[in-house]
Every structure is written in C-alpha cells, then in structure tokens.
Backbone as a printed PyTorch tensor [residue, N CA C, xyz], in Angstrom:
tensor([[[ -18.5660,  223.5770, -116.7220],
         [ -19.4400,  222.8870, -115.5020],
         [ -19.6050,  223.8390, -114.4570]],

        [[ -21.3540,  223.7800, -114.2720],
         [ -22.1650,  224.5300, -113.9480],
         [ -21.4300,  224.5470, -112.3670]],

        [[ -21.6560,  225.3350, -111.2230],
         [ -21.1630,  225.4510, -109.7330],
         [ -19.7350,  225.7030, -109.7930]],

        [[ -18.7620,  226.2650, -110.3480],
         [ -17.2400,  227.1230, -110.8730],
         [ -16.8930,  225.8150, -110.4770]],

        [[ -16.9810,  224.4930, -111.4420],
         [ -16.1750,  223.8980, -111.8860],
         [ -15.8270,  222.3330, -110.2580]],

        [[ -16.5470,  222.5340, -109.9350],
         [ -16.7090,  221.2970, -108.7110],
         [ -17.5250,  220.2010, -109.1640]],

        [[ -17.2490,  218.8290, -108.6640],
         [ -18.6540,  217.8880, -109.5840],
         [ -19.2060,  218.0180, -108.2160]],

        [[ -20.7510,  217.5570, -108.7090],
         [ -21.4810,  217.1660, -107.4000],
         [ -21.7710,  217.1810, -106.2040]],

        [[ -20.6530,  215.9820, -106.4130],
         [ -20.5020,  214.9330, -104.7980],
         [ -19.5040,  216.0740, -103.8710]],

        [[ -19.2420,  217.0600, -105.0310],
         [ -17.9290,  218.0590, -104.0040],
         [ -18.9560,  219.2870, -103.3740]],

        [[ -19.6950,  220.0000, -104.0440],
         [ -20.6500,  220.4270, -104.4630],
         [ -21.6190,  220.5520, -102.7700]],

        [[ -21.8690,  219.0050, -102.5480],
         [ -22.9040,  218.8260, -101.8790],
         [ -22.2320,  218.3830, -100.6810]],

        [[ -20.7460,  217.6490, -100.4770],
         [ -20.2140,  218.1120,  -99.0180],
         [ -20.0090,  218.9470,  -98.5530]],

        [[ -20.1090,  220.2960,  -99.6080],
         [ -19.4390,  221.2930,  -99.0300],
         [ -20.6320,  221.9230,  -98.6400]],

        [[ -22.1130,  221.8350,  -99.0760],
         [ -23.5420,  222.4390,  -98.3370],
         [ -23.1850,  221.5500,  -97.0520]],

        [[ -23.2900,  220.4010,  -97.2180],
         [ -23.1290,  219.2290,  -96.1210],
         [ -22.8640,  219.3290,  -94.7180]],

        [[ -21.6310,  220.1000,  -95.1540],
         [ -20.7720,  220.4650,  -93.7600],
         [ -20.6920,  221.5750,  -93.1520]],

        [[ -21.7200,  222.6220,  -94.2840],
         [ -21.7030,  223.8550,  -93.7630],
         [ -23.5070,  223.4610,  -93.3420]],

        [[ -23.8210,  222.3510,  -92.9920],
         [ -25.5860,  222.2440,  -92.4570],
         [ -24.7610,  221.8680,  -91.7570]],

        [[ -23.8760,  220.9550,  -91.3200],
         [ -23.0070,  220.6330,  -89.8880],
         [ -23.1670,  221.5190,  -89.1530]],

        [[ -22.0000,  222.0880,  -89.9360],
         [ -21.6260,  223.7760,  -88.9050],
         [ -22.7040,  224.4130,  -87.9230]],

        [[ -23.7330,  224.3260,  -88.8830],
         [ -24.9230,  225.3030,  -88.5150],
         [ -25.8660,  224.6720,  -87.6320]],

        [[ -25.5240,  222.9540,  -87.1880],
         [ -25.7380,  222.4840,  -86.5510],
         [ -27.1310,  221.5500,  -86.6100]],

        [[ -27.5690,  221.6920,  -87.7350],
         [ -28.8270,  221.7610,  -88.7560],
         [ -28.1260,  219.9360,  -89.0520]],

        [[ -28.3310,  218.3520,  -88.5000],
         [ -27.3830,  217.0040,  -88.7030],
         [ -28.5040,  216.9050,  -89.7630]],

        [[ -29.7540,  216.6240,  -90.4020],
         [ -31.2540,  216.0740,  -90.5300],
         [ -30.4400,  216.6330,  -92.6170]],

        [[ -30.7060,  218.1530,  -92.5400],
         [ -30.1970,  218.8450,  -93.8270],
         [ -28.2570,  218.5860,  -94.3970]],

        [[ -27.2370,  218.3290,  -92.7650],
         [ -26.4970,  217.6810,  -93.0370],
         [ -26.0770,  216.5800,  -93.7840]],

        [[ -26.9930,  215.4380,  -92.9180],
         [ -27.2620,  214.5200,  -93.4800],
         [ -27.4860,  214.1280,  -95.2820]],

        [[ -28.5180,  215.0480,  -95.4570],
         [ -29.4770,  214.8070,  -97.2460],
         [ -28.0180,  215.2450,  -97.9860]],

        [[ -27.3710,  215.9280,  -98.1870],
         [ -26.2500,  216.4730,  -98.8930],
         [ -25.0100,  215.4700,  -98.2520]],

        [[ -24.6250,  215.4020,  -97.6960],
         [ -23.5820,  214.6900,  -97.8560],
         [ -23.5380,  212.8200,  -98.2740]],

        [[ -24.8480,  212.4700,  -98.1470],
         [ -25.4030,  211.3250,  -98.9340],
         [ -25.7250,  211.3440,  -99.8750]],

        [[ -25.9330,  212.1920, -100.3800],
         [ -26.0010,  213.0910, -101.7250],
         [ -24.5580,  213.0180, -102.3670]],

        [[ -23.2990,  212.8830, -101.6430],
         [ -21.8260,  212.9770, -101.5410],
         [ -21.3510,  212.1880, -102.3710]],

        [[ -22.1300,  211.5000, -101.7260],
         [ -21.5110,  209.7570, -101.5040],
         [ -21.9110,  209.1500, -102.9080]],

        [[ -23.3990,  209.7340, -103.6830],
         [ -23.4990,  208.4670, -104.5500],
         [ -23.5070,  209.7210, -106.2510]],

        [[ -21.6710,  210.3800, -106.3610],
         [ -21.8410,  210.8130, -107.1160],
         [ -20.4630,  210.3150, -107.4150]],

        [[ -20.4170,  208.9150, -108.7850],
         [ -19.2370,  207.9080, -108.4740],
         [ -18.3520,  208.8230, -109.2260]],

        [[ -18.7350,  209.8360, -109.6370],
         [ -17.4680,  210.4180, -110.8160],
         [ -17.0300,  211.1920, -110.0130]],

        [[ -17.5130,  211.5850, -108.5410],
         [ -16.2650,  211.8280, -107.6440],
         [ -15.4060,  211.1950, -106.9990]],

        [[ -14.2010,  211.1840, -107.6950],
         [ -13.1120,  210.5740, -106.6280],
         [ -12.8300,  210.8850, -105.3780]],

        [[ -13.1040,  211.5030, -104.6480],
         [ -13.0810,  211.5510, -103.0740],
         [ -14.0320,  211.7700, -102.4200]],

        [[ -15.5810,  211.2600, -103.0930],
         [ -16.1370,  211.1160, -102.5980],
         [ -16.0160,  210.1340, -100.8180]],

        [[ -15.8090,  209.5770, -100.3630],
         [ -15.5970,  208.5510,  -99.3250],
         [ -15.2200,  209.2060,  -98.2620]],

        [[ -14.6700,  211.2480,  -98.3230],
         [ -14.5670,  211.7510,  -97.3310],
         [ -15.3250,  211.7680,  -97.0020]],

        [[ -16.7920,  212.0770,  -97.3930],
         [ -18.3030,  212.1530,  -96.7180],
         [ -18.5020,  211.2710,  -95.8010]],

        [[ -17.6270,  210.3260,  -94.7600],
         [ -17.5820,  209.0390,  -94.0280],
         [ -17.4530,  209.6850,  -93.1650]],

        [[ -16.7120,  210.4020,  -92.8460],
         [ -16.2520,  211.0770,  -91.1630],
         [ -17.5560,  211.8640,  -90.9060]],

        [[ -17.5660,  213.1560,  -91.7820],
         [ -18.6610,  214.3720,  -91.1440],
         [ -20.4810,  213.4360,  -91.5370]],

        [[ -20.8590,  212.5690,  -92.0540],
         [ -21.5330,  211.4900,  -91.7970],
         [ -21.8320,  210.9540,  -90.5770]],

        [[ -21.1280,  210.2420,  -90.2740],
         [ -20.3640,  209.9850,  -88.6250],
         [ -21.2370,  210.6340,  -88.1410]],

        [[ -20.4310,  212.1130,  -87.4650],
         [ -21.1580,  213.1630,  -86.7840],
         [ -22.4300,  213.2370,  -87.2020]],

        [[ -23.1030,  213.2710,  -88.0610],
         [ -24.4050,  214.0670,  -88.4800],
         [ -25.2680,  212.8870,  -88.0530]],

        [[ -24.8840,  211.2250,  -88.0890],
         [ -26.0420,  210.3070,  -87.6010],
         [ -25.9360,  210.4540,  -85.7400]],

        [[ -24.5670,  210.6550,  -85.5630],
         [ -24.3080,  210.6570,  -84.0760],
         [ -25.0770,  211.2860,  -83.1960]],

        [[ -25.3090,  212.9190,  -84.3050],
         [ -26.0970,  214.0700,  -84.0440],
         [ -27.8940,  213.7300,  -83.8740]],

        [[ -28.1340,  213.0040,  -84.6370],
         [ -29.4310,  212.4950,  -85.0860],
         [ -29.6370,  210.7710,  -83.9070]],

        [[ -28.8590,  210.9040,  -82.8530],
         [ -29.0120,  209.5130,  -82.0720],
         [ -28.4720,  208.7410,  -83.1530]],

        [[ -28.4400,  208.8490,  -83.9600],
         [ -28.4350,  206.9400,  -84.9420],
         [ -26.7470,  206.1370,  -84.8100]],

        [[ -26.8110,  205.9790,  -83.6460],
         [ -25.4640,  205.3920,  -83.1150],
         [ -24.9140,  204.0380,  -83.9640]],

        [[ -25.7730,  203.3130,  -84.0480],
         [ -25.1670,  202.0750,  -85.1750],
         [ -25.0830,  202.8110,  -86.3290]],

        [[ -25.3290,  203.5340,  -87.4930],
         [ -25.4160,  204.0110,  -88.1930],
         [ -24.0290,  205.1410,  -88.0320]],

        [[ -24.1220,  205.8340,  -87.2790],
         [ -23.0990,  206.7670,  -86.6760],
         [ -21.2500,  205.9300,  -86.8170]],

        [[ -21.1950,  204.4310,  -86.7510],
         [ -20.3870,  203.7500,  -86.0250],
         [ -19.7930,  203.2130,  -87.1650]],

        [[ -21.0380,  202.7340,  -87.6120],
         [ -20.6170,  201.7220,  -89.9160],
         [ -19.8280,  203.4800,  -90.2340]],

        [[ -20.3910,  204.5850,  -90.5110],
         [ -19.9200,  205.5660,  -91.4280],
         [ -18.3570,  206.2440,  -90.3800]],

        [[ -18.1900,  205.5880,  -89.3280],
         [ -16.6260,  206.3110,  -89.0640],
         [ -15.9550,  204.6390,  -89.3770]],

        [[ -16.2440,  203.9280,  -89.2430],
         [ -14.9810,  202.5710,  -89.1470],
         [ -15.4410,  203.0620,  -91.1570]],

        [[ -16.3200,  203.1720,  -91.8150],
         [ -16.1370,  202.9300,  -93.7020],
         [ -14.8860,  204.6820,  -93.7260]],

        [[ -14.9670,  205.8540,  -92.7410],
         [ -14.0250,  206.5230,  -93.0430],
         [ -12.9280,  205.8550,  -92.5370]],

        [[ -12.5210,  205.5120,  -91.6300],
         [ -11.3330,  204.6210,  -91.0870],
         [ -10.5200,  204.3860,  -92.2750]],

        [[ -11.2870,  202.9320,  -92.6750],
         [ -11.1060,  202.0050,  -93.8120],
         [ -10.4570,  203.8500,  -95.5180]],

        [[ -11.4690,  204.5520,  -95.8410],
         [ -11.1640,  204.4350,  -96.8190],
         [  -9.3420,  205.3250,  -96.6570]],

        [[  -9.5630,  206.5720,  -94.8690],
         [  -8.1970,  207.2320,  -95.0430],
         [  -7.4360,  206.3310,  -94.8280]],

        [[  -7.0710,  204.8530,  -94.4560],
         [  -6.3560,  204.1380,  -94.1580],
         [  -5.6670,  202.9180,  -95.4870]],

        [[  -6.6610,  203.1280,  -96.1770],
         [  -6.5750,  202.6640,  -97.8770],
         [  -5.9740,  204.2340,  -98.8350]],

        [[  -5.7110,  205.5580,  -98.4770],
         [  -5.1290,  206.2950,  -98.6650],
         [  -4.3570,  206.4310,  -98.3050]],

        [[  -3.9050,  206.0600,  -97.4970],
         [  -2.4700,  206.4800,  -96.6860],
         [  -1.2270,  205.6290,  -97.4830]],

        [[  -2.3540,  204.1150,  -97.7950],
         [  -1.4680,  202.9890,  -98.2480],
         [  -1.3890,  203.5520,  -99.6180]],

        [[  -2.0470,  204.2230, -100.4380],
         [  -1.8610,  204.5060, -101.3850],
         [  -0.7160,  205.6640, -101.9390]],

        [[  -0.8650,  206.7100, -101.0730],
         [   0.5860,  207.7530, -100.6220],
         [   1.7740,  206.4240, -100.0130]],

        [[   1.5540,  206.4710,  -99.9740],
         [   2.7490,  205.5990,  -98.9780],
         [   3.5390,  204.6770, -100.4550]],

        [[   2.0410,  203.7180, -101.1180],
         [   3.2690,  202.5200, -102.8820],
         [   3.6020,  204.0500, -103.1580]],

        [[   3.5040,  204.9110, -103.4490],
         [   4.4120,  205.9880, -104.9980],
         [   5.2020,  206.5440, -104.0180]]])
C-alpha cells in the first residue's frame, strides 16, 4: 500500500489538517472533503469537525453548522459503541 500504509482518506485528512493549521481553509476544505469520500476508511467521519472550522473560516456558516452537527453525531455514536462493549 502506498503512502506509508495509510488509507487515502487518512492521508487526505492529515493534509487537510495541515492546510487548516497553515490558515488555508480552501485547501483544507478540499482535502477534508476527499477524506470523507474514502468509503474504505472507517474513521472518515472525524473529518467533520475540521470541516466545520474550515467552513467557518470561509464564512459558510450554514455548512459549518451542518458539519459541526455531523461531528457531534459521529462522536456520540462512537461513545455509545465504546460504552456498549
């Protein structure tokens, strides 16, 4: 597997975070969206929280709110799964 064994979505997520940190929300949004598109990556939904931040920085407040809600739903599901085991 290319890329050090990381799924394509994980690589896109990490690059998106780097762009977010570098204050480039356009590029961050591009890569974080790619991370969500990798259906083979089970943790892809962790991209919702930084997508909310990037959307907010792009003044896309409705999208930011949507991504924030999706992030919260994902985290709640993850916690429920953890507590049920």
